[in-house]
C-alpha positions in Angstrom: -2.0 -53.8 27.9 -2.5 -50.5 29.4 -1.5 -47.1 27.6 -0.2 -46.3 31.2 3.8 -47.2 31.1 5.4 -45.1 33.5 8.1 -45.1 31.6 7.8 -41.3 30.7 7.2 -40.0 34.3 10.8 -38.7 34.6 10.2 -36.3 31.6 11.9 -38.8 29.2 10.4 -40.6 26.2 12.3 -42.7 23.1 12.3 -41.3 19.6 11.3 -44.1 17.4 15.0 -45.1 16.4 15.6 -46.0 20.3 17.5 -42.5 21.3 16.3 -41.4 24.6 15.6 -37.8 24.9 13.9 -35.2 27.4 10.0 -34.0 26.1 11.1 -30.7 25.8 13.7 -31.3 23.1 12.6 -30.0 19.7 12.2 -33.0 18.2 9.7 -33.8 20.5 8.1 -30.4 20.2 7.9 -31.4 16.5 6.2 -34.5 16.8 3.7 -33.1 19.1 2.7 -30.2 16.3 2.4 -32.8 13.9 -0.2 -34.6 16.6 -1.8 -30.9 16.7 -1.9 -30.9 13.3 -3.4 -33.7 12.3 -6.1 -33.5 15.3 -6.6 -29.8 13.8 -7.5 -31.8 10.7 -9.4 -34.1 12.2 -11.8 -31.0 13.3 -11.7 -29.7 9.7 -12.6 -33.0 8.2 -15.5 -33.7 10.5 -16.6 -30.2 9.7 -17.1 -30.6 5.9 -19.5 -32.0 3.9 -17.7 -31.9 0.6 -16.4 -35.7 -0.4 -13.1 -34.2 -2.3 -12.7 -32.1 0.4 -12.1 -35.4 3.2 -10.8 -37.0 1.1 -8.0 -34.4 0.5 -8.0 -33.7 4.2 -7.5 -37.9 4.9 -4.6 -37.8 2.4 -3.0 -35.2 4.5 -3.1 -36.8 7.6 -1.9 -40.3 6.4 1.1 -38.3 5.2 1.7 -36.3 8.7 2.3 -39.9 10.3 5.1 -40.0 7.8 6.2 -36.4 8.5 6.3 -37.9 11.9 7.9 -41.1 11.7 10.5 -39.3 9.9 11.3 -36.1 12.6 11.3 -39.1 15.5 13.9 -41.2 14.0 17.3 -40.1 13.9 19.4 -43.2 13.1 17.7 -46.4 10.7 19.2 -48.6 13.3 18.1 -51.7 11.6 14.7 -49.8 11.7 12.4 -49.2 8.1 10.8 -45.9 8.3 9.3 -44.2 5.2 10.6 -40.6 5.0 9.4 -37.7 3.3 10.3 -37.7 -0.1 10.5 -36.0 -3.4 7.4 -37.9 -4.6 5.7 -36.8 -1.5 6.4 -33.2 -2.5 5.8 -33.5 -5.9 2.5 -35.2 -5.1 1.4 -32.1 -2.7 3.0 -29.6 -5.6 0.1 -31.2 -8.1 -2.5 -30.6 -5.4 -1.8 -27.2 -4.4 -1.2 -25.5 -8.5 -4.9 -27.4 -9.7 -6.4 -25.7 -6.2 -5.0 -22.6 -6.6 -6.0 -22.1 -10.1 -9.6 -23.4 -8.7 -9.7 -20.7 -5.8 -7.9 -18.1 -8.2 -5.6 -15.0 -7.1 -6.3 -13.3 -3.4 -4.8 -9.6 -2.8 -6.1 -8.8 0.6 -5.8 -10.5 3.7 -8.3 -13.1 4.5 -10.4 -13.2 7.8 -10.4 -16.4 9.2 -13.5 -17.9 10.6 -16.3 -17.7 7.9 -17.5 -21.0 8.7 -16.2 -24.3 11.2 -14.6 -25.8 8.1 -12.4 -23.1 6.6 -11.8 -22.1 10.5 -10.5 -25.7 11.2 -8.4 -25.1 7.9 -7.1 -22.2 9.0 -5.9 -23.3 12.5 -4.5 -26.7 11.2 -2.5 -23.7 8.7 -1.1 -21.7 11.5 -0.1 -25.0 13.1 1.9 -26.0 10.1 3.7 -22.5 10.0 4.9 -23.4 14.0 5.9 -26.4 12.6 7.8 -25.3 10.1 9.7 -22.4 12.2 10.4 -25.7 15.1 11.5 -28.3 11.9 14.2 -25.0 10.5 15.5 -24.7 14.2 16.2 -28.6 14.0 17.5 -29.1 10.7 20.6 -29.7 11.2 19.6 -32.6 13.9 17.0 -34.4 11.4 18.0 -36.7 9.2 15.7 -35.4 6.8 15.6 -31.7 7.7 15.9 -30.0 3.8 12.7 -31.6 2.5 11.0 -31.9 5.5 10.9 -27.9 5.4 10.2 -27.6 2.0 6.9 -30.0 2.4 5.6 -28.3 5.2 6.0 -24.7 3.8 4.1 -26.3 0.4 1.2 -27.9 3.1 0.7 -24.5 4.4 0.2 -23.3 1.1 -2.3 -25.7 0.4 -3.8 -25.8 3.6 -4.5 -22.2 3.1 -6.0 -23.1 -0.4 -8.0 -25.7 0.8 -9.7 -23.1 3.8 -10.4 -20.6 0.7 -11.7 -23.2 -1.1 -14.0 -24.0 1.7 -15.4 -20.4 2.1 -18.5 -19.6 -0.1 -18.2 -15.7 1.1 -14.6 -14.8 2.5 -14.2 -11.8 4.5 -11.1 -9.5 3.5 -9.4 -7.2 5.5 -7.9 -4.3 2.6 -3.8 -3.7 2.2 -4.4 -0.3 1.8 
């Protein structure tokens, strides 16, 4: 079977829950940003030589597939879909708290790009922030909008901390 079906040639696609939508709708925009985020994290993972970092990034990528299916499913229509849930939020929060204790307090702005790994993580964080803005715009249409907003917000914080943990030497810009 070919990857090319030609069904999207007229600018429409189908959500996982079956509804046909135009490819410029906010849900498809969000799903595309999830895809970008997974790819940016893949670049960070490929640049990393730290086994713990690779495992953390892989876990995030797995969670993002749940996020994408959650966004692309308005109604279940008999389909079984994993949704972002409080357990995922609690797990992410635990990881974030541990990493924040390790990284320490940051009081100045950070200039991204100290190394390829941290730069890719900062790019992923920026994509996560854009995704968060679009989820906020789309929250009324999403079946699980509130928890998605919380989870993506925490993820961008966690990605910021992962990027800092990948930098042995940080470049700062003073707030003064």
